[in-house]
N, C-alpha and C positions, 0 to 999 in steps of 0.2 A: 836741306840734306839731299844729296844725290841719291836717286833711287837706283839701286844696283844689285846685281847678282855677284856675291863673293864666291869665287871658284876654289874648291879644295883641290890640293895636288892629288893627282892620280898616278899610278905606276904602270899604266898599260904598256909603256915603252920598254919596260924592264923584264919582259917575259924571258925566262932564262934558257929555255930549250930551243934550239934552232928550228926554223919553220918546217923543215922537211924531215925531222927526226922520226915522226910517226907516219911512215909510209905504210900503206895497207900491206900487212905481211902476206895476205893471200895472193896479192899480185906477184910477190916473189916466188910463190909456189906454182905459178902458172895458171892461176884461176882464170877461167875463160871470160868472166864477166868484165865489162868495161863501163866506165862512168858515162851515163847518158843524160843525167838530170843535174839540176842545181845541187850543190853540196847540202847535205842534211845534217842537222844538229838535233840530237835526242835529249830532251829534257826529262830527267827522272825526278818526279816531284809529286806531292799531293796535288790534286786538281779538282775543280768543280765537276760534279755537284757536291763533292766533299766540302764541308764547311769548316775551314780552318785558315789561319792567317797565311800560311805558306801557299795554300791552294789559291787564295785570292791574289797574293803577290805574283805567283807564276802566271795566272791568267792576265793580270794587268801588264806584266812584262811582255808576254807573248803578243798581246794586242798592240802594244807600242812598237815592238819589232816589226810586225806585219804592216802597221800603218806607216812606219818610217822608211822601210826599205823595200825594194822591188827587184825581182830577178837577181837576187844576191845569194839567198840561201832559203832552205825550208826548215821550219821547226817542226819536229815530231814530238809527241807527248807520250811518256810512259808513266801512267799514274801509279803511285805507291798505295798498296792496300795491305790489309791483314785479314785474318779469319773473321775478325769482329768488325771490320770496316771495309765493306764492299759496296760498289755503286754501279749503276748502268751508265755507260758513256756512249757518245755518238760514234758513227762509223769511222770517223777520222782517227780514232785511237786504235793503233795496231799492236801496241805492246802494253802489258800490265805486269807489274812486279808485286807479288804477294810476299811480303817480308817474313811471313811465318813459315815459308817453304824454302829450305836451304837450296834445294835443287833449282828453284826459280831463278836464283842469281846466275848459276852456271848456264842454264838454258837461254837466259836473256843475253849473256855474254856471247854465246855462240851465234845468236841471231844478229847481234851488232857486228861481230867480226866478219860475217859472211855477206853483209850488205855493203857493197862497194861505194854506194852513194852516201852512206852515213859517214861523215867525216870526223865528228867529235861528239862527246857526251858531256852534258852538264848535269850535275847532281845537286839538288837542293838538300842540304844536310841540316838536320836538327836531331839532337841526341835521342829524343823521344821516339823518332821515327824508326830508328835502328837499334833500340835499346836491347833487344834480345839477339841481335845477329850482326854486331859490328864486325865480327870475324868473317862472316859471309860477305859483307860489304868490302872489306879489305881484299879478300880473295877475288871478288868480282872486278875491282879496279885493277888488280895485278894481272889478270888474264886478258884484259881488253887489249886489242891491238890498235886502238884509237886514242887520241889524246883525251884526257879527262879533266874537266873543270869542276872543282868542288866549291860550292857556296856555303860557307859556314854562317848560319843565321845566329848561332850562339858560340862564343868562345869563353869558356869558364876559367876564371882565375884560380890560382893555387891548386892545380890539378894533382890528384894522387898519382902514383906511378903507373897504374893501369890506364887511367884516362890519358895521361901524358903520352904513353907509348902508343896508344890507339891513334891519337891525333897525329903523332909524328909519322906513323906508318902511312896513314891516309895521305898526309901532306907530301911524303916522300914519293909516293906512287903517282900522285896527281901531277898533271902538267902545269896547272895554274890554280890559284886559290882566290876566291872573291870574298871579301868581308865588307861590311857596310859602315864601319866607323874606324877612325884612326886608333881609338883605344883597343879595338879588336885586333887590328894589325900589330900594334905594339905588344899585346899579350902573346900572339902567335910567335913573335920573334923572341921576346924576353923569356917566356915560360915554357915554350914548346920547341924552341930552337929552329923555327922555320926561317929560311932565308928570305929577306925582304924582296928579292928579285922575283920570287914566285907569287907575291901577293899583289892584288889589285883592289883598290878601295873604290867601290861603286855604291853610293848611298842609296838607301831605300827610296824607291820611286814615289812620286806624289802626282796628283792630278792637277792639271791646269783647270782653273775655274773662272767663270765670268765675273765673279765678285758682284753679285746682284745686291740690290738695296736691302739692307737688314730689316728695316721696318716693314717693307712690302712682304718679305718672306714670313715675318711673324704673323702678319694678317692672314697670309695664305694658310698657315698651319694653326690658326686660331690661338695665337700666343701673344697678340698685341697687348701692350702695356706691361709686359713682363721683362724682367732682367733674367736672361737665360744662362744658367750654368749647365754644362753637359759633359758627358763622357760616353764613349761607345766602344763596342767590341763584343766578342763572344764572352758571355758572363762566366766567371769562375771566382773562387775565393782569392786568387792571386791579384785580382783587380783592386781588392781592398776598398770597395765602394763604401763600406761602413765608416771609413775615415772621413769621407765627405758628409755622410749622414750625421755623424757626431759633431761635425763643425756647423751644421746648418742652423741649429737654434741660435747660436751667436750671430750668424750671418743675417738671419731673419729679423733679429732685433733692430738692426740698422737698415735693412732692405726688405720692407714688407712685401714688395712685389717680385721677389726672387722665385724662380722655379728651376729645379734641378731635373734635367732629363737624363734618364739612364737608358741609353739606346743600344739595343742588341738582345738577341735571344741567348739562352744559356748554351754554353759550349756542348756540342753533341757528345763528346767523350765524358764530360761531367754528368750529363743526363743519364748516360748508360751506367755510370758508377754509383751515383748518389741521387739521381732524379733532380728535383728542383729544390733541394735542401737549402742551397745558398740563397736563392731568390726568396724563398719563404722566410728565411732568417732576416733578410733585408726588409721585407714587408712588415714583419713583426716589429722591427726596430723603428720603422717609420711611424707605426701606430703608437709605440711607447713614447716616442719623442714628439708626438702630435704634429707630424709634418705632412699629413695627407694633402694639404693644400699647396705644398711646396715641393713635392716630388711626383714625377710622372714617369712610368715605365713605357718605353716604346719597344715592346717585346717582339721584334721582328729582325730578320736578317735583311736589312733594307736594300733595295736596288741602289746602285751607286748614285744616280742623279738625286734621289731623295736624301741619301746620306749627306751628300755635299751641300744640299740646301739647309739641312738641319745644322750643319757646322757653320755655314755662312750666317745664320741667324743667331748663333751662339755669341754671348757677350764675353764669357770666360770659359775656356776648356780646362777641365780638371783631370789630371793623370796621376793616380794614386797607387800605382803598382807597388807591391811590397817586396818584389824580387830584385835584389841589388845586382844580380847577374843578368838581368834582361838587357841584352846588348842593344836592341833596336825595337821600336814600336811603330808599326805602320799606322795605328790609330793616331798616335801623337803627331806623326808627319803629316797626315791628311788634315788634321785640325790646323796646323800652322799654315798649310797651303791655302786654307780657306780664310786666312786673316785673323784667326782667333788668337787673342793673348792667352798664354799658357801658364798654368801653375802646375808644377810637376815634382814628383819625388826624384831623387838623384840617380836614376839609371844612367849608364854611360852615355847613351844617345842624348839624353836631356842635358847632361853636363857639357857636352860638346856644342850643342845647338843654342841653348838658352844662355848665351853670354852677351854682354854689351847691350843690355836693355831689350833683349828679345823675349824674355819670360822670367819667371820666378821659380826658384828651387826651394822646396821645403823638405824637412826630414821625413823619413818613413813613419807612418802611423801617427803623425803629429796633427791632430785635429785642431788644437788651439792655434798653432801656427797657420794652418790652412784657413781658418776663419779670419784671422787677422789680415792675412795677405789678400784674401778674397774681398773683404770689406774695403780695404784700401783701393783696390782696382775698381770695384763697383761704384765708388764715390768719386772717381776721377776718370771721366770719359776721355779726356785728351791723352792721358797715360795709356788707356786701353788702345786708342787709335794708334799711338806711336809704337806700342809693342806689336800690334798687329802688322803694321807696315814693316817694322824691323824684321819680324818673322818672315814676311813674304820675301824680303831681300835675301835673307839667309837661306831659305828653303828653295828658292826658285831654281838653283842649279840641279835640284834633285827631281825635276819634272820627269815623268816617265819617258818623254821623248829624249831627254838627255841620258837617262839610264839606258835606254835602247841604244843610243849612239855609243856609249861606253862599252856595252856588251858586244856590239857589232864590231867595234875596233879590235877588241880582244879576240873575237872569232877570226877576224881577218889576219891578225898576227900569227895565230896558231895554225890557221888553215894552210892548205897547199897553195901552190902558185896560182891556181885558177880561181882562187877565192877573192872576189872583188866586190866592193860595196857600191850600190847604186841607190841614191836617195829617190824616194817616191814623191812625185809632185803633189802637193796638197791641192784639194779642191779650191776653186776660186771662191772667196768669202768676202762679201762687201759689208758685213755686219758693223765692223768698227768704222769704216768709211761713213756709213749712214749715221752712226752714233755721233760722230764728230760734226756732222752737218746740220746746221739749223736752217731756217727758211731764208736766212741772210747769206750764209756762206759756211765755209769749213773753219772750225775753231783750230787755233794754232797748236796748242799743247794739251797733253793729258797728264794726270797724276795716276800712275799705273795705267789702267784702261778707262778711267773716268775723265771725260772731257773737262778741261779747265777753262770755263768761259771767261775768267778774269784775264787770261792771256790774250784775248781778242782774236783778230783775224789778220791774215796777210794775203796780199796779192800773189806772192810766191806759191803758197799752198793751194790757193784756189785755181791758179793757172795749171799747176801740175795735176790737181784733182780733175780738172776738165779734160786734160789729155787722157788720163786713165779711164774716165767714164766714156769718152769717145771711143777708146780702144775696146772697152767692154761692149758698147753699143754696136760697133762694127761686127763683133763676133756673134752677138746674141740677138740683135734687133729687138731686145726687150724694151718696151716703151717706158717701163719704170725708170730706166737709165736717163731718159730725156728729162725727167723732172730734176735730176741732179745736175745734168749738163746745163739746164736753164739757170739753176741757182748759181753755179760757178760762173757762168757767162754774165749774168746780171751783176755779180760782184766785180768782175773784171771791168765792166762798163762803169760801175760806180767809182772805180779807182782811176779811170781815164779822165784827165782834166781837159778843159777846153783848149788849153795851149798845145795839146797833143802829146803829153807825157803822162806817166802813171805814178800815183803814190802807192805805197806798199802797206803801211801799218794802219789798222782800223781797230778801235777799242770795242768793248762789249756793247757800248751805247751807239755804235756806228759812226763815231767821230774819228777823223784822221788825227793821229797822235803827233807829238813833237818829234818823235823818232824819225819821222819823214824829213825833218830839217837837218838832222845830224848824221844821216846814213847815206852812203852812195847808193842811189836807186837804179843805176844803169842795168845791173843784172836782172833786177825785178822787171824792168821795162822789156828786156830781151825775152824773159820767160813768158811774159804776157803775149808778146807777138808770136812766139813759138806756139802757144796754146791757141791763139786765134787762127793761126795758119792751119793748125791741125784740125780745128773745128771746121774751117772752110773746106778742107780736103775731103770731108765726108758729107758735103752739102747735098749730094744726090739722095742721101737716105734721111735727111733732116726734114722736119716740117718746113714748108715754104717760107713762112714768116721768120722762123729762126735762121734759116739759111741766108735770107736777105739781110737781116740784122747783123749777122756775123760778117758778111761782106762789107757792109757800111762801116762797121767798127774797125775792121782790119785796115781799111783805107785811112781812117782817121788816125789809127795807131802808127802808121808808117810815115807821118808827116815830119817827124823830128829824128829819124833813125841815123842820119849822118852826123848828128851831134853826139852820138854815143861812140866811145872809143875803148871801153872795157873789152878785153879779149873774149871772155865768155859771153858777154852781152851780144857782141857782134856775131858770135857763133849761133846763139839762140835765134837771133834775127834771121840769119841765113837759113836756118832750119825752118823757121816759120814761113818765110817767103817761098822756100822750096815747096813746102806742102801746099801753100796757097796757090802756087803756080801750077800744081798738078790739076787744078780745076779752073783756074783763071790765068791762062798764059798771057803775058803781056811783055812788051819790050821794056817797059818801066821796071817791072819786077826783075827781069833778067839783068838789067843794068844795075839795079840796086844790089843784087847778089854779087855781081862782078866787082863793084866798087868796094864792098865790105870784104870780099874774099881776097882782093888784091892787097888790102891792108894787112890781112893775116899772112899773105905770101911775103910781104916785106918784113914783117916781124920774124917770120921763119928764117928768111935769108940772113937777117941780122944776127940771129942767135945760133943757128944750126952749125954744128961742127961734126967732125968724124964720129965722135962718141956722144954727141948730144943733138938728136934730131927733133928739136922742139921749138916752139914759138916764143918762149920766154926763158929766162935764166933759171927757172925753178919749176917744179911740178907741185901744184897746190891741190885745189878741190875741183871737182867736176871736169877733170882733164879730158875725158873721152868725148865731150861735146865738141871740142875744137876740131880734131881730125874728122869726126862725123860730119861736121858742118862743111868742111872742105870737100868731102865726098859728095854731099848734097849739092855743093856749088858746081862740081863737075857734071853731075847728073842734070842740072838745070841749064848749064851753058856749053858743055862739051869742051871746056878749056882743059887740056891734058895736064897742065902743070898742077891744077887743083887735085887731080886724081893721084898724081905722083907724090905730092906732099902729104895728101891724106893717108896714103898707105905707109909711106916711110915713117911719118910721125906716129901713126897708130901702132905700127909694129914696134917702134921704139918704146912707146908707152907700155904695151902689154909685156914687153921684156922686163920692165921694172916692177910690175904688179902681180905677175903670175909666178909663184914659187912652187916648183914641182907640181903637185896635184891640187893646189888651191890658190885662191886669189887673196892678195893682201894689198888693198888700195892704199894710196899715199896717206900717211897719218896726219891729222890736224895738230898733233903734238910737235910736229917738226917737219916742214915741207922738205922735199928733196931738192937740194941745191946743185946747180950745174958744176960749181967748183969743188964740190965735196961729195961726189957720187959714191965713193967707196965707204962713206960713213955708214955704220949700222942703222937700219931703218928703225925708228921708234916702234915699239910694240903697243898696239892699241890705237885709239884715236881714229878708228875706221867707222865711216858713216854709211848707212844703207843707201843714201842717195848716190854716192860714188859708185857703189856696186851696180845699182840700177842703171845709171847712165852708161856704164861700161857694157852692160847687157844690151841696151838699145843700140849702141854703136857696133857691137859684135854682130848683131842681127843684120844691120845694114851692110857691113863689110862682107859677111857671109853670102848675102844675096848678090852683091855686085861681083865679087871675085870668085864665087862658087868654091870657097876654100873650106874644107871640112875642119881644119884646125880652128877656125873661128867658131864653128858650131860646137866643137868639143870644149873650147874655152867658155862658151856661153853656158854650157851645162855646169862646168866647174864653178863659174862665177855665181850662178844661181844657188848652187849647193852651199855657198857661204851663208845664205839665209837659213838653211836647213840643218847646219851643224858642221860643215866642212870649213872651219875657221880655226884660229890658233887655240881657242878655248874648247873647241869641239862641243859647243852648246848652241841651241836653237836661237836665232834672232827673230824669226817669225813665230808668232803665237797662234797656232791653229784653232785654239779654243775661242779667242776673241776676234780673229781676223785682223788683229793689229800687228805691228812690227816694232820691236824694241828700238830705242833711239840711238844706240851706239854700242860698239864693241871696244872695250878698253883692255888694258894689259891683263887685269885679273878679275874683271867683272863686266857685266852687261847692264847698261842703263835700262831699267824696267819700264820706264815711261813709254807710252805708245802714242806719240804725237802724230800730227798730220804729215810732216815731211817724210818720216820714216815709213809710215803706213802706206802712203800714196806711192812712195818709191818702190816698195815691195810689190804693190799691185801692178805698177807699170811693167816691172820686170816679169812678173808672173804672166801678164797678158801678152807680153812680147813672145814668151815661150809658147803660150797657147796658140798664137797666130802662126808660129812656125810649125807647131804640131798639126794644125789644120791644113796648112799648105803641104806638109809632108804626107799627110793622110790622103790628100787629094792626088798627089803624085806617086802614091805607093803602088806596089804590084797589084794590089786589090783592084785599083782603078785603071792602071795603064798596062798591066801585064808585062812589066819589064823589071826584073829583080835588081838590075844594076842601078835603077833610079832610087832605090831605098837608101836613105842616108845612113852613114855609119855612126851618126850621133846617137849614143846609147839610150838616152832618155826617150828620144823620138822612136827608136826601134821598139823599146819596151811598151810605149803607149800604143804603138800600132799592132803589136803582136800579142797583147794581153788584154 
């Protein structure tokens, strides 16, 4: 089964009100203030230290937005309070709305309207938060001069006339509405008459998790040998925990080692109204049913890392809410993101997500059904694993990073013309690279983020890995990198045969496989020479013994290069010798570059026409390597024709793969044919390696031609990994440091194998090298403001 993210349709493109409808009315009145800061967005919401689901939701969303974007906007928080619910906040909180004071709404509206930097308002709406002053809320929205986004956390079916009129008026005055499920959107349209163009579906966010070993986590929490059932959240009678307790005797009969964890403290509002009445009732029921050895309370509002570990060690997550109108549950979502198989009552969210073997739906308050389904799952480990994996595939699009992208795109559509999104560069993270690497080499594939040793090793992956770790070592001089460089180098030597050519495929037992006899290995040989050349180019900072060994190996690897005729293999070889030549210039190296480059020139002359400036009659994979190699050939030899063909062919290529403000590399579902250029490009089939090679080439061309457009495209291309792609979903996983294996038409391959992960790292390190260079040449160092690049990401990293 292909591991994938299935992407739900969203309606962000359907915002109904033109972008500039909400011009600040104060400007029209001649208000003297002018905008000097980034646009601000005010979130009106419950917020920590208040303990409630919406407060946690808003905190997670805010964190994701700040981690995902930089120099794009500023989020301001206005906590919702009441006379009975007040808290101390940090100094960053400038607004507070006490919903028990009607004049607080008007005062807040005045503050918002007079703040020229505050561009829009987002209100997290739950009926309980405004139950005594919905009229004040409607008036507040009506008198605001800024666009308002309403997030409906609950949409009730079968509304009475009063409720229907209230929601209709809020929806009419709001600029845009966010809901978290398709069923909620359908309810708004069908029962409240809201137009679909106003509605955006952004699913409840979930956390990326590292998917740690379940048994190791059980040992950590002293739960070894137990089959763990769990539920979590702020405790209240609506959770219907008693449904599980009444099912447990039947479960224990077949599973003596079962333990049910009830994770979470009692809801603060419940404590104020009735104290611990509900928890005490549960404790009495546990005694009556003699379940003391099979139930454990974790009576804390757990820190997020601890909570996610509890969920990862859970064998089955039980969601037994008895509220049929509960549209969404964050607890339910978090459990799925941790790989838990789920048994749930039929709330709308569960009915949408737990389809196609993702989980099991039971009726409300049905303990017998719960016991039967739980026993079935506990006795079938493979079924639990399959459900957990299916759940990961289904829930992955809802990662907080993707929720942040969806919100930010909506902000951009609503905002004024100066509102532009800039993705924030993630920190360099080698965790998954190291996880994939054994003492022998880099493992080829992963299942999700778990290395699959059965897939063996390839020369291709280890060659690319060596290039990336050489890049990292150049930047950091961290001697830890040398250990990995040595491993990959030793693997390359292992694949080099005495006849002077390389084999590519090695199994988990370190034997060359039969695949080497049935696959064309020219490209693999080219990649190995590229990697060896790059290693030699940094010989001055390598240990002497490694530098000498690298030189000797490179010379042996070059013995049979003229027998190679694959276009990309020749390009890789040219690149490798170019790098080798930077430290060991020789006539022989230059002559070899010329001979291979001349072959590419002849190919170009044979195929190139007015509308087709390329070396072949089609564009396939790794295209950027070829013009980059021609540019390297010019740098090494000074032959002008190489430079001319390099630029012409590269400009032709980028005209085909850059679409407005994003990159869409050639799809492996259907190459671009010279004779059919006008055919629509297939959607999907985009590989991280093609984006990475494009970034490497853009960097080289930007350096040689001092062309800022190449730098701008370099940023755009890298943003593909961060979410600027046709699905608007992350390809790079910042939690693991891995990169997903491919972008398809409506899903993302969740496996994080060597090729994709190393490709991302090469691209990220190429940007880092540019940043370091720009920082060195910035006004801070040279006192010349004209030297600062216009490349936005570089600007942001220099100025913040």
